[in-house]
N, C-alpha and C positions, 0 to 999 in steps of 0.2 A: 427315879432316872432312867437304868436302865432299861425296865418292864416297857417303858415309853419308851426309847431307843428302837426296842426288837419293833413295836405295835406300831409307829411311823415303818419302820425299814418294809417289813409285809402286810406294809396297806397294798389295799387294790392299785394304788397307780401305782406300783417300782413292779408288778405283773412281768409285764417284756421285760425290764433289766436282769430282772431274774432270768428271765427266759433266756435272754441273749449274754446273760456272763458263765451261766451253764452251758450255754453252747459252744462259749468260748473255748471255755475248757476242754472238753471233750473233745473238740476239735481240732487242739493244742497235741490231746492226749494220744488222741488217736494219728496223729503225722509225725510225732516223735517219739514217746514208748510202747506205745500197743496199737499198732498198724494192723486191719485188718487182712491178712493174707490170699483171701478168695471170694467171690462171691458171695457167697452164701452169707460171711461175718458181715461184708461190706449193707450186705438185706438188710442183714438182722442187726443191727446198727442204728441204721433209718429209721427204720422200723419202731425200735425203743427209743427213737427222739422224735416221732411223733406221737409214742404214747404217753412221752415225758412230757408235748403238751396239752394229751388228753386229759392229764394226773394236774394239770394247773389251774382244770375246772373242775373236772369230776374229781377229787384226790381218791377217795374208797375202787370210783371202777379205775383207773387210770392203772397202781397198783397191781390189784385184780391182775392187769393186762402185761404188766411189766412182769408181774410173774411167772406169768408162763412164758414173756421171754426171757426170763431168768432160767425156767425152764430150757429151753431150745438150747438158750449159751453151753447151758453145761453139758448134753447132748454131741451139738454141731462146730460151736464154737470155742474154744476153748482157750483163742487167743486172743478173744477181746471180752473174758466171761469179767473180769476187773471193771470195764470202764459200764457194762452194765450193772453190777453190783452197786458200783459208784450213784451210774442212775435209780434205781432201786431205793439205795440209803436217802437220796436224797426226796424223794417220792413219798419216803414213809415219812418221814423229819415233817414237812408240806401236813399229808394227811394229820398226824398229833397235833400240828400248828388250828384245823380244824374241821375238825372231826374229835364226838366224845368216844370215852373208852370201846363199848362195845363194836363203832367200826376198826378202832386202834387194832385191837384181838384178835377182827378176823385179816387184818389185812396184814396184821404178824404172822397169822396159819400160813396166810397163805405163799407169803416170804419160806415160809420153811419147808411150802410142799415145794419152791422153785427152785431151793438150795436140794430136796432132798432128793430131788431126779440124778443129781452132780453121784450121790453114792450106790447108783447101782452099778456104776463102776468104776469106783474106788469105794473100797470097805470102811463106813467112817470109825473115828476113833473120837478118846479125849480130845484131842487138839480139836480138828477140823468141828468137832458140835460147841467148841469152847469157841472160835472164832466166825462160825455163825452167829452165835446166841450175842457176845457183843456184836457184831456187826447188827444185826437187827435192833439190841436193845437199847446203842446209842442214839440212833436217830429218832424214835419212837417216846424215848425219855428226854430227850431235848425238844421235841414237838411238845410235849404235854408241858414241862416247864415252860415254854413259853404263852402255850397256850392258857395255864392257869394265872402266869403274869399279867399275859391280857385283859383276864376277868379281874382280876383287883385291884387293875388299874382304873377299870370301869367300876367296880361299883364306889373305890374311892370316888371318883371324877359325882357318885351317883348322889353318892352320903354328901360332900363338900356343896351341891346344889341344891341338895335341901334345908341345909344349913342356912344357907345362905338366903333359902326363899326366906323360911322361919324368923330371919334377922330382920330382913325385910317388912316383911309383914305387922312383925313386934312395932320395929319405929313406924310404920304406916298406923297403927291401928292407937301406938303411945302420943305421938303428932301432929299428924292430919288429920284422922278422925275425931282428935276433941275439939282443934278447932274447926273444923264443917260444922260439927253438930253444936258448939258453942253459935256460933253463925244463924242458924236453924232455930235455935231458941229464941234469940236476938229478936230474927224476922217476925216469929210467931206473935211477940207483946210486942213488937211496933205494930202490927194487923190490930193487934185490940187495944188499943191504949191509944190510937188517932182520933181525933174527930171526926165526929156522924158527917160535918161537912166536909170534911177537908173536900178538894177535890179528885172526883174520880180513877183520875192516871195516877195519884199517886198509890192508891187502893191497890189497879192494875196493875202497876210495877208490883206493889212489896210481897203481892201473890203471885208474880210469875217465877221472882226473886226465893219463896219457900219453895215452890215445889218445884224449883230447878235443884238447889239445895239441897230438899230433899232429895232427888234423885240420887243428886250426885253423893249423897250420904250411902243410898243404899248400893249405886254402882262400888264405893270403896270397899263396903262390905263386905260384896258381894268378891271381889280381890282379893282381899285381906283372906277369905277362906278358898281361895281356889289356890294364894299360894303357901295356904299349911296345909294344904290338901288337894292337891289338882283334880282328885280323882272327882271332885265337886263343884270342877267346872263345868256344869249343865246350865244352859240358858234358856230364854223361852224360845217359841215356834219361830224364825228369823219372818217371815214375813210381820206380822204382830208387833215385834220390834222394831221394824222399819218406821212400821207407820204408828210409832209412835211416833221416833224422830222427828220426820217426817209434819206430824202434827205438833210436836213443842215448835216447827222453825217456824209453820204458820202462823202459831200462837204469840211468838215474837217479832210478826209484821209482813216476813217474806214470803214470796206470792212461790208458792210450786209447783212445776205439773212435772208427771212423773209418770214413766212410765218402765214398767218394770216385771221384767217374764215372772212365770209361774213357776219356772227352774229352778229357783230360790230353794225350792221345797225340800230340794233331794241336797242339800250340800249340807257336807258335816258343818260338825261345831265351830269347825278352825278355820274353816274358808268364811263358815257364816258372821263371825266374829271380824273377819278381816274390812267384809262386806260392809256392814252397821258399823265398824270405825272409819270404812273410807267417808259414807255420808253425811255422820259426826261433823268429822274432820274439814269437811268438804263447805256443810253448811255454818260451821264458827266461822269459815274462815269469811266467807262469803257475808256476814252476818256485822263480821266485823270492821274488813277495810268496802264495802261495799255498803253499806248500811244496813238496816233491819227492812229497809221497805224494797229492798229489789228483787229481781222477778226472775225466778230459777229454773231451772230447765234439768230435773235430772231424768236419765237413761241406763234401763236398766236390761242387756240382753244378751242373748246366749247363741252365738257364731261357731260352727267351726270349734264344736270340742273346749268353747273359750268365753269365758264373762267376761263382758265389755262391760264395762262402767263409764258413765261421761257426764259431770255435774258440771252447766255452766252459768253463769250468770251476765246481767246484761249493763253491768257495771254500777247499778241504783243510780241517784239522784244528779246532777249538773254537778249542783256543790258537794258532794260526798268526796270521798279519798279520792285521792286520784289512783292511775291504773301503776306508775309507780311507788305506790304506797302499796298496794296489791301484790305488787311483784317479791315481793319480801316478806309474804304471809306462810302462816303454816308449817309453825317449827315443828308440829307435830309431823308432819309430810316425815320428815328425815324415820321416822319412827315406822310412818308407813310403808312408806317405800324397804323398807328392810323387812316389813311384816309380808307384804307381797313378793319378794328377791325370796325369800326361804321358801315360798307353796311356788315360785318357780312364778311367779308375776310379776308384772311391771307396772310402772309409772309415771303418769308426765304430767308436767305441768306449766301452761301458757298461758300469754291473749288471747282474748277472742273478740276481736272488733272492740268494743266500748269497755267491755269485763275482760272474765278470765275462763279459764275452761283446766279439769283437771279432768286424767281421765285414768281408766286402768284394766288389767286385762289379767284374769286368773283363770287356772287350766281348771277344767269341771273334774270332778272325780268319775272313776271310772266304775259302768252300769255293773249292779250286779245280776250274777250269773242266772 
């Protein structure tokens, strides 16, 4: 719990708060305890404040510059030496939190060089050397501890996520996959035991059910594999996978007019799956609520570094489902909306004439250099 609290406290969104708090404490010290006595001291203090802001963004570079300022304070402004050392100590702490061991050693060595400038004026003794060592060790060790605690917390979250994925995969395999595979077998048997004089429409429906069930079984097996081993999340090329989805939609009776940009070929796997699921969910909702004979128009185009997707239908036959029924469509749309928002995209749905419109926008990946 302590590690999580520290991680939250040091998150990037608290950066401005840390800077404001440090600035407030420094202002109070300069006004009440270590008030600069001349223009040189004031200029040095202002420079240190600016360098601390630099250190908050580039820890090692900021510590290097602050070490130089510490050396200048040792020679030219001993009256503000203590607040300068405190700022350097805070910068060393942040360096310990955000950078590995080699950079910590370099930052510590630079601090020692800055402090050693004062030894040119006053000879060094065991007491002063001990004080400098403690002043150096405390922030670096504290920062390194916080960094290690954050690493352990992150590793714990990864292990917990892996265990959760494994448990979900086990349940999918033992329960859902078993029932789906049983359905595939039963439909296959039904196709073979039907009399030869059966209505051809019955055979057509059973054939479609069999192919759909097999596709669902394949998708379920792939999902179990991905849950157990995320590195195995390799899908077929998106254009081919998308064409399979459209062919299946046409196979159940939908009339689909598709206009698809060739830019889909350069989508990464995550965005490609999002596009594929958008089309699958949209066509499923059309078939469910507007009927399997509805006319569908699908448009996927790239404009201004955004991929725009739109799927509209004509509402189906006049005696088909009403628009009010369609407005409750797509329980899977909540999951689709979450998927797109994670990728920086948006999902929209609403009436379009007598039918329904589903839209989405998704940022395109940055082009390779």
